[in-house]
C-alpha positions in Angstrom: 12.5 94.5 -107.1 15.4 96.4 -105.5 18.1 95.1 -103.2 18.5 97.0 -100.0 21.3 96.3 -97.5 21.6 97.4 -93.9 23.0 100.8 -94.9 20.1 101.5 -97.2 22.0 101.2 -100.4 19.8 100.2 -103.3 20.4 98.9 -106.8 18.3 101.6 -108.4 16.4 101.2 -111.6 17.7 103.4 -114.4 20.7 103.9 -116.7 24.1 102.3 -116.2 25.3 105.6 -114.9 22.9 105.6 -112.0 23.7 102.0 -111.3 27.4 102.7 -111.1 26.9 105.7 -108.8 24.7 103.7 -106.5 27.3 101.0 -106.4 30.0 103.6 -105.6 27.9 105.0 -102.7 27.8 101.5 -101.3 31.6 101.2 -101.7 32.2 104.4 -99.8 29.8 103.3 -97.1 31.8 100.1 -96.8 35.0 102.1 -96.5 33.5 104.3 -93.8 32.3 101.2 -91.8 35.7 99.7 -92.1 37.5 102.8 -90.9 35.1 103.2 -87.9 35.6 99.5 -87.0 39.4 99.9 -87.1 39.3 103.0 -84.9 37.1 101.4 -82.4 39.3 98.3 -82.3 42.3 100.6 -81.8 40.8 102.2 -78.7 38.1 104.5 -79.8 37.2 107.4 -82.1 38.3 110.9 -81.3 35.9 113.8 -81.2 37.4 115.2 -84.4 37.1 111.9 -86.3 33.6 111.5 -85.0 32.7 114.8 -86.6 34.1 113.6 -89.9 32.2 110.4 -89.7 29.0 112.3 -89.1 29.7 114.5 -92.2 30.5 111.5 -94.4 27.3 109.8 -93.4 25.3 113.0 -94.2 27.0 113.3 -97.6 26.3 109.6 -98.4 22.6 110.0 -97.4 22.3 113.0 -99.6 23.7 111.1 -102.5 21.3 108.2 -101.9 18.4 110.7 -101.8 19.5 112.3 -105.1 19.7 108.9 -106.8 16.6 107.2 -105.2 14.3 110.0 -104.2 11.4 111.5 -106.2 13.6 114.0 -108.1 16.0 111.2 -109.1 13.2 109.2 -110.6 11.8 111.9 -112.8 12.6 111.4 -116.5 13.0 115.2 -117.1 15.4 115.6 -114.2 17.4 112.5 -115.3 17.6 113.8 -118.8 19.3 117.0 -117.5 21.7 115.0 -115.3 20.8 117.2 -112.2 20.3 114.3 -109.7 23.6 112.7 -110.9 25.5 115.9 -110.4 24.0 116.4 -106.9 24.9 112.8 -106.0 28.4 113.1 -107.4 29.1 116.3 -105.5 28.2 114.6 -102.2 30.2 111.5 -103.1 33.2 113.6 -103.8 33.0 115.4 -100.5 32.5 112.1 -98.7 35.6 110.6 -100.4 37.7 113.6 -99.4 36.5 113.3 -95.8 37.3 109.6 -95.8 40.8 110.4 -96.9 41.2 112.4 -93.7 40.4 109.4 -91.4 42.0 106.7 -93.6 44.5 104.4 -91.7 48.1 105.4 -91.9 49.1 102.2 -93.8 46.6 103.2 -96.6 47.7 106.8 -96.8 50.3 106.3 -99.5 48.0 104.4 -101.8 45.2 107.0 -101.4 47.8 109.7 -102.0 48.6 108.2 -105.4 44.8 108.0 -106.1 44.4 111.7 -105.3 47.5 112.5 -107.4 46.1 110.7 -110.5 42.9 112.6 -110.2 44.8 115.9 -109.9 46.8 115.1 -113.0 43.6 114.5 -114.9 41.7 117.6 -113.9 44.3 120.1 -112.7 47.3 119.2 -114.9 50.8 118.1 -114.1 52.2 121.6 -113.7 49.8 122.9 -111.0 51.4 123.5 -107.6 49.2 121.1 -105.6 50.0 118.0 -107.6 53.7 118.9 -107.6 53.7 119.3 -103.9 51.8 116.0 -103.3 54.2 114.2 -105.7 57.2 115.5 -103.7 55.6 114.5 -100.4 54.8 110.9 -101.6 58.3 110.5 -102.9 60.0 112.1 -99.9 61.6 108.7 -99.2 60.7 105.2 -100.0 62.0 103.9 -96.7 60.1 106.3 -94.5 56.5 107.4 -93.9 55.1 110.2 -96.2 56.0 113.6 -95.1 54.1 115.3 -92.2 51.0 117.0 -93.5 50.7 114.6 -96.5 47.2 113.5 -95.4 45.8 117.0 -95.5 47.7 117.9 -98.7 46.3 114.8 -100.4 42.8 115.7 -99.2 43.1 119.3 -100.4 44.5 118.1 -103.8 41.7 115.6 -104.2 39.2 118.2 -103.3 40.6 120.7 -105.9 40.6 117.9 -108.6 37.0 117.1 -107.8 36.0 120.8 -107.9 37.6 121.0 -111.4 35.7 117.9 -112.5 32.4 119.2 -111.3 33.0 122.5 -113.2 33.6 120.4 -116.3 30.3 118.6 -115.8 28.4 121.7 -114.9 29.3 123.2 -118.3 27.9 120.2 -120.1 24.7 120.3 -118.0 24.3 124.0 -118.7 24.8 123.4 -122.4 22.2 120.6 -122.4 19.7 123.0 -120.6 20.2 125.6 -123.3 19.8 123.1 -126.1 16.6 121.7 -124.6 15.2 125.2 -123.9 16.0 126.3 -127.5 14.3 123.2 -128.8 11.2 124.0 -126.7 11.0 127.5 -128.0 11.4 126.3 -131.6 8.6 123.7 -131.1 6.3 126.4 -129.8 7.0 128.7 -132.8 6.5 125.8 -135.3 3.2 124.8 -133.7 2.0 128.4 -133.5 2.8 129.1 -137.2 0.8 126.0 -138.2 -2.2 126.9 -136.0 -2.1 130.5 -137.3 -2.1 129.3 -140.9 -4.9 126.8 -140.2 -7.1 129.5 -138.7 -6.3 132.3 -141.2 -6.6 131.6 -144.9 -4.5 134.6 -145.8 -1.5 133.3 -143.8 -1.8 129.9 -145.6 -2.0 131.6 -149.0 1.4 133.2 -148.5 3.0 129.7 -149.0 1.4 129.3 -152.4 2.8 130.2 -155.8 0.7 131.8 -158.6 0.8 129.9 -161.9 1.1 133.2 -163.8 2.3 136.2 -161.8 1.3 138.5 -164.7 -2.4 137.6 -164.5 -4.3 138.8 -161.4 -6.4 136.1 -159.8 -4.3 133.3 -161.5 -4.6 129.8 -160.1 -2.2 128.9 -157.3 0.1 126.1 -156.5 0.0 125.2 -152.8 1.6 122.5 -150.8 -1.5 120.3 -150.9 -3.3 121.4 -154.0 -4.4 124.4 -156.1 -5.8 126.4 -153.1 -4.6 127.2 -149.6 -5.8 124.8 -147.0 -5.7 124.6 -143.2 -3.3 121.7 -143.3 -0.8 123.2 -145.8 1.7 124.7 -143.3 1.5 121.8 -140.9 2.2 119.3 -143.8 5.1 121.5 -145.0 6.5 121.6 -141.5 6.2 117.8 -141.2 8.2 117.4 -144.3 10.8 119.7 -142.9 11.0 117.7 -139.7 11.2 114.5 -141.7 14.2 115.9 -143.6 15.8 117.0 -140.3 15.3 113.6 -138.8 17.0 111.9 -141.8 19.9 114.4 -141.6 20.1 113.9 -137.8 20.2 110.1 -138.3 23.1 110.4 -140.8 25.0 112.7 -138.4 24.9 110.0 -135.7 27.8 108.4 -137.4 30.0 111.1 -135.8 28.5 110.9 -132.4 30.4 109.0 -129.6 28.7 107.6 -126.6 29.2 109.3 -123.2 29.9 107.7 -119.9 28.0 110.6 -118.1 24.3 111.2 -117.6 24.1 114.0 -120.0 21.9 113.5 -123.1 23.6 116.0 -125.3 23.1 114.0 -128.5 19.4 113.4 -127.7 18.9 117.1 -127.1 20.6 118.0 -130.4 18.3 115.6 -132.3 15.3 117.1 -130.7 16.5 120.6 -131.6 16.9 119.6 -135.2 13.2 118.7 -135.7 11.6 122.1 -135.1 14.5 123.9 -136.8 13.9 121.8 -139.9 10.1 122.5 -139.7 10.7 126.2 -139.5 13.3 126.3 -142.2 11.0 124.4 -144.6 8.2 126.9 -144.0 10.6 129.9 -144.1 12.4 128.7 -147.2 9.1 128.3 -149.1 8.0 131.7 -147.8 11.2 133.3 -149.2 10.7 131.6 -152.6 7.1 132.8 -152.7 8.3 136.3 -151.9 10.8 136.2 -154.8 13.7 136.5 -152.5 15.8 134.1 -154.5 16.4 135.4 -158.1 15.3 132.7 -160.6 13.5 130.6 -157.9 10.2 132.4 -157.9 7.9 129.8 -159.6 7.0 126.2 -158.6 4.6 124.4 -161.0 3.2 121.5 -158.9 2.5 120.8 -155.2 5.2 118.1 -155.4 7.8 120.7 -156.2 6.7 122.8 -153.2 7.1 119.8 -150.9 10.4 118.8 -152.5 11.8 122.2 -151.9 10.5 122.1 -148.3 12.4 118.8 -147.8 15.5 120.4 -149.2 15.2 123.4 -146.8 14.7 120.9 -143.9 18.0 119.2 -144.8 19.7 122.6 -144.8 19.2 122.9 -141.0 22.2 120.6 -140.7 24.5 123.5 -141.7 23.0 125.6 -138.8 23.1 122.9 -136.1 26.5 121.5 -137.0 28.2 124.3 -135.0 26.1 123.4 -132.0 27.1 119.8 -132.5 30.8 120.8 -132.4 30.3 122.7 -129.2 28.5 119.8 -127.5 31.3 117.4 -128.5 33.9 119.8 -127.3 32.3 120.1 -123.9 31.9 116.3 -123.6 35.5 115.7 -124.6 36.6 118.2 -121.8 35.2 115.8 -119.2 38.3 113.8 -118.4 38.4 110.4 -116.9 40.5 107.3 -116.8 41.1 106.1 -120.4 40.5 109.6 -121.9 42.9 111.1 -124.4 43.9 113.6 -121.7 44.7 111.1 -119.1 48.4 110.6 -118.0 50.1 108.1 -120.2 50.7 104.7 -118.6 54.4 104.5 -119.2 57.5 104.7 -117.0 56.8 108.4 -116.3 53.3 107.8 -114.8 52.7 107.5 -111.1 50.3 104.7 -110.7 49.8 103.0 -107.4 51.1 99.6 -108.6 54.6 100.6 -109.9 55.0 103.2 -107.1 54.4 100.5 -104.5 56.8 98.2 -106.2 59.4 100.8 -105.9 58.5 101.3 -102.3 58.9 97.6 -101.6 62.3 97.7 -103.1 63.5 100.5 -100.8 67.2 100.4 -99.7 68.0 99.5 -96.1 71.6 100.5 -95.6 73.7 103.6 -96.4 75.2 102.3 -99.6 71.8 101.2 -101.0 70.3 104.4 -99.7 72.8 106.4 -101.8 72.0 104.2 -104.8 68.3 104.7 -104.1 68.9 108.5 -104.1 70.5 108.3 -107.5 67.6 106.2 -108.8 65.1 108.8 -107.5 67.1 111.6 -109.2 67.0 109.6 -112.4 63.3 109.0 -112.0 62.7 112.7 -111.6 64.7 113.4 -114.7 62.6 111.0 -116.7 59.4 112.6 -115.4 60.8 115.9 -116.5 61.2 114.6 -120.1 57.6 113.5 -120.1 56.2 116.9 -119.3 
């Protein structure tokens, strides 16, 4: 059973990521309802603000559709993260628009929120975060500088665009991994079917007991003659080896807070690669490609070498693993290693507001406050 409120927000079934996004949509809807109520109470909504409210509503509805609609419920689409990205893009646009109609008393807090996101995704040295920081610290005893609202909205929008680009790269990588795995699966199955239908293909994977004697007995994966199941069994052993190697590699895999199943895609890719390497390795040995490794005496040895070749796929897929981890690490968020440090040099809303509350009220204290602000800017400079 799902819970639906008057705005149509639903606690959707699915992963924790989709639950969190659905909850955030409900939060943004609550913010919109509050802003509209405050404007009505203050005397009405202007035509410009009414247009923004309409756009925010459209974005939130689009996010709900992405999360709760038919596309959002498909396993394949959820695996790729496409519905989540679509919902996140609309939520970001809604949040930027909400900043443009936020009450004046909330503008400074929301400015710090935009600044923290800019630091995460744009960096401290970009022009927009620096301008926003200067506008928010224009003076602790006065309102933020004129134009701060639009500057905060533009900065937040730029930060969200950078975040969406980071996520798009991960989703594109996941698509490539899944597509490559699909092609490998097709090739592995096609090879097995071909060997099952054509005796001569299956015979290639056998080893003659004595290469000097024509018509000598052969050692094949499942006996002393080529059979229809030989290559399929050899590929199964390669997949088994790849699965074992993939399970061991999970010790280095970190969970992700996003909807991107990169680790799952890499495990799926390992299986057909292991199957093809097992068959390909035995084929190379049968063709005397490796000097000194041209004769196997029992079917068990053939299978054992197939298992070894299946394990070797780990050396090929490790580079793909590193690329996937690098892309996931590039998605920055609160608590990530790239987040601004929470020390005296960070601008979080709490300490900033404490300094605002302690603003000077006379000329002497104003002069003292100016010296404090200069010292604070100096400390921030040492943190860069």
